[in-house]
C-alpha positions in Angstrom: 2.2 6.9 -14.1 0.1 3.8 -13.4 -3.1 2.9 -15.1 -5.1 -0.2 -14.5 -7.8 -1.2 -16.9 -10.7 -3.6 -16.4 -9.2 -5.9 -13.8 -11.2 -9.1 -13.1 -10.2 -11.7 -10.5 -12.1 -14.7 -9.3 -11.3 -17.4 -6.8 -13.3 -20.4 -8.1 -16.8 -19.2 -8.7 -16.4 -16.2 -6.4 -15.7 -13.1 -8.4 -13.8 -10.7 -6.3 -12.9 -7.9 -8.8 -15.5 -7.1 -11.5 -13.8 -4.8 -13.9 -11.8 -2.2 -11.9 -10.2 0.8 -13.6 -7.7 3.0 -11.7 -5.3 5.7 -12.7 -2.6 7.1 -10.4 -0.3 10.0 -11.2 3.2 10.6 -9.8 3.0 12.0 -6.3 -0.6 10.9 -5.7 -1.6 9.4 -2.4 -4.7 7.3 -3.2 -6.6 5.8 -0.3 -9.0 2.9 -0.9 -11.8 2.4 1.6 -14.4 -0.3 1.7 -15.9 -3.2 3.8 -14.2 -6.5 4.2 -14.5 -8.6 1.0 -14.9 -5.6 -1.3 -11.7 -6.5 -3.3 -9.3 -3.9 -1.9 -6.5 -6.2 -1.0 -7.0 -8.4 -4.1 -6.6 -5.3 -6.2 -3.2 -4.5 -4.7 -2.1 -8.1 -5.0 -3.0 -8.2 -8.7 -1.1 -5.0 -9.4 2.0 -6.5 -7.9 1.4 -10.0 -9.3 1.1 -11.6 -5.9 -2.2 -12.8 -7.5 -2.7 -13.3 -11.2 -5.7 -11.4 -12.6 -8.2 -13.3 -14.9 -8.4 -10.3 -17.1 -7.0 -6.7 -17.4 -4.2 -4.5 -18.4 -1.7 -2.4 -16.6 0.2 0.6 -18.1 3.2 1.5 -16.0 5.2 4.2 -17.7 6.4 2.7 -20.9 5.4 -0.8 -19.8 2.0 -2.1 -21.1 1.2 -5.5 -19.8 -1.7 -8.0 -20.0 -2.2 -8.9 -16.3 -3.3 -12.5 -17.2 -0.6 -13.4 -19.7 2.4 -11.3 -18.4 5.8 -12.9 -18.9 8.3 -13.3 -16.1 10.3 -10.5 -17.6 7.3 -8.1 -17.6 6.4 -9.1 -14.0 10.0 -8.5 -12.9 10.1 -5.1 -14.7 7.0 -4.0 -12.8 8.1 -5.4 -9.4 11.3 -3.4 -9.8 9.1 -0.2 -9.7 6.6 -1.3 -7.0 7.1 -1.9 -3.3 4.6 -3.6 -1.0 3.9 -3.1 2.7 2.0 -6.0 4.1 -0.6 -6.2 7.0 1.6 -8.6 9.0 5.0 -7.2 8.3 6.4 -10.3 6.6 9.9 -9.9 8.1 12.5 -12.6 8.3 12.6 -13.6 12.0 16.2 -14.8 11.7 17.5 -11.5 10.4 18.0 -8.1 12.0 16.1 -5.0 11.1 18.9 -3.8 8.9 19.3 -7.2 7.2 15.5 -7.3 6.5 15.9 -3.9 4.7 19.0 -4.8 2.8 17.9 -8.3 1.7 15.9 -7.0 -1.2 18.6 -4.6 -2.3 21.3 -7.2 -2.3 19.4 -10.2 -3.7 16.7 -8.6 -5.8 18.5 -5.5 -7.0 22.1 -6.7 -7.0 23.2 -3.7 -5.0 26.7 -4.1 -3.5 26.5 -5.0 0.2 28.3 -1.9 1.5 26.1 0.4 -0.5 23.0 -1.6 0.6 23.9 -1.2 4.2 24.2 2.6 3.8 20.8 2.7 2.0 19.3 0.5 4.7 20.5 2.6 7.6 19.2 5.7 5.9 15.8 4.1 5.4 15.7 3.0 9.0 16.7 6.4 10.2 13.8 7.8 8.2 11.3 5.7 10.1 12.8 6.5 13.5 14.7 3.2 14.0 18.3 4.4 14.0 18.9 2.6 17.3 17.4 -0.7 16.1 19.7 -1.7 13.2 20.7 -4.9 15.0 17.4 -5.8 16.6 15.6 -9.0 15.6 11.8 -9.1 15.1 11.3 -10.7 18.5 12.9 -7.6 20.1 10.6 -5.1 18.3 7.1 -4.0 19.0 4.5 -4.5 16.3 4.7 -0.8 15.3 8.5 -1.1 15.1 8.2 -4.2 12.9 5.8 -2.4 10.6 8.2 0.5 10.4 10.9 -1.9 9.3 8.5 -3.1 6.6 8.1 0.5 5.5 11.8 1.1 5.6 12.3 -2.0 3.4 9.9 -0.5 0.8 11.4 3.0 0.9 14.9 1.6 0.5 14.0 0.2 -2.9 13.2 3.7 -4.1 10.1 2.5 -6.0 7.9 4.5 -8.2 4.9 3.6 -6.0 4.4 1.9 -2.6 1.3 -0.3 -2.1 0.2 -0.4 1.5 -2.2 -3.2 2.5 -4.0 -2.2 5.7 -0.6 -1.4 7.4 -2.1 -0.7 10.8 -4.7 -3.5 11.0 -2.5 -5.9 12.9 -1.3 -3.3 15.5 -2.5 -2.6 19.0 -4.4 0.7 19.0 -1.6 2.6 20.8 0.9 1.7 18.1 -1.2 2.8 15.2 -0.2 6.5 15.5 3.6 5.9 15.1 3.1 4.0 11.8 0.6 6.6 10.4 3.1 9.3 11.3 5.8 7.7 9.3 3.5 7.2 6.4 2.5 10.9 6.5 6.1 11.9 6.5 6.8 9.7 3.5 3.8 11.2 1.7 5.0 14.7 2.3 8.3 13.8 0.5 6.2 13.2 -2.6 6.2 9.4 -2.5 3.4 8.0 -4.7 1.2 5.7 -2.5 -1.8 3.5 -2.9 -3.1 2.7 0.5 -5.8 0.3 1.6 -6.8 1.4 5.2 -9.6 1.9 7.6 -7.8 4.9 9.1 -10.1 7.8 8.2 -7.8 10.5 9.7 -5.0 9.4 7.4 -7.4 9.5 4.4 -8.6 12.9 5.4 -5.2 14.5 6.1 -3.0 12.9 3.5 -4.9 11.5 0.6 -5.1 13.4 -2.7 -8.0 11.0 -3.7 -10.2 8.6 -1.9 -11.8 5.6 -3.5 -14.7 3.6 -2.0 -14.9 0.0 -3.2 -17.7 -2.5 -2.6 -18.7 -5.7 -4.2 -15.6 -5.8 -6.5 -16.1 -2.4 -8.1 -15.3 1.2 -7.5 -18.5 2.7 -6.2 -17.2 6.3 -5.9 -14.0 8.3 -5.9 -13.1 11.9 -5.3 -11.2 14.4 -3.1 -11.3 13.5 0.6 -13.6 16.4 1.6 -16.1 15.5 -1.2 -16.2 11.9 -0.2 -16.5 12.5 3.5 -18.7 15.5 3.4 -20.9 15.0 0.3 -20.7 11.4 -0.9 -22.9 11.0 -4.0 -23.7 7.3 -3.7 -26.0 5.9 -1.0 -23.8 2.9 -0.5 -20.9 5.2 0.3 -23.0 7.1 2.8 -24.1 3.9 4.5 -20.5 2.7 4.9 -19.1 6.0 6.2 -21.9 6.4 8.8 -20.9 3.1 10.2 -17.1 3.7 10.3 -16.5 7.4 10.9 -15.7 8.3 14.5 -17.9 10.8 16.2 -15.1 13.4 16.5 -14.3 13.3 12.8 -14.1 16.8 11.2 -16.0 16.0 8.0 -19.7 15.4 8.3 -22.1 13.4 6.2 
């Protein structure tokens, strides 16, 4: 469904992505792990053209686009099929939860307002916020705000949702509610590409785990293979530092 070929991205003299290839099939839940600065977030942002790659191609169904020279029309076509869930929610503070969800439908997709409201309520129901339609960001916890962000993505009915460390800005006690919503969405067959440090989510939900470091994919495979029998020494070093003691897979 989505294939990325040879993505390169630099900021000045700092090369962040050094030729990344990635293929995601419909229904896949692909989790990207790696240390800070490894290029994980930059990869997601290049896929959705929040950053423009210096080199690379993306094949998205029938769309084949040069990531460096893509036209506005091509970028729009891809963004119609991709939704993004940010670390810090990116909600409009002057809009209610429902308005945050419907904004992209009405403005970006030209969905009639009544229909958008119906879709938005269904999406908020799905993430457990049926009583928060009219709540503003200041009236929501961090976990609830992130669930609004997820509802906003789900409402667009995209081919794939990109998640950029969706729990990293949350207090620890709020992480579970967001991961639970993500797990439910994955069970429905939603295609997901997730940058996260949540090892339990990767273990329980991912169809494939990717380990990135230094702007390249070091290793990828099924969760049990990566967590139990990583082939690369750099992967083993990373996992030994970040895996909790009670984790069920052992290195």
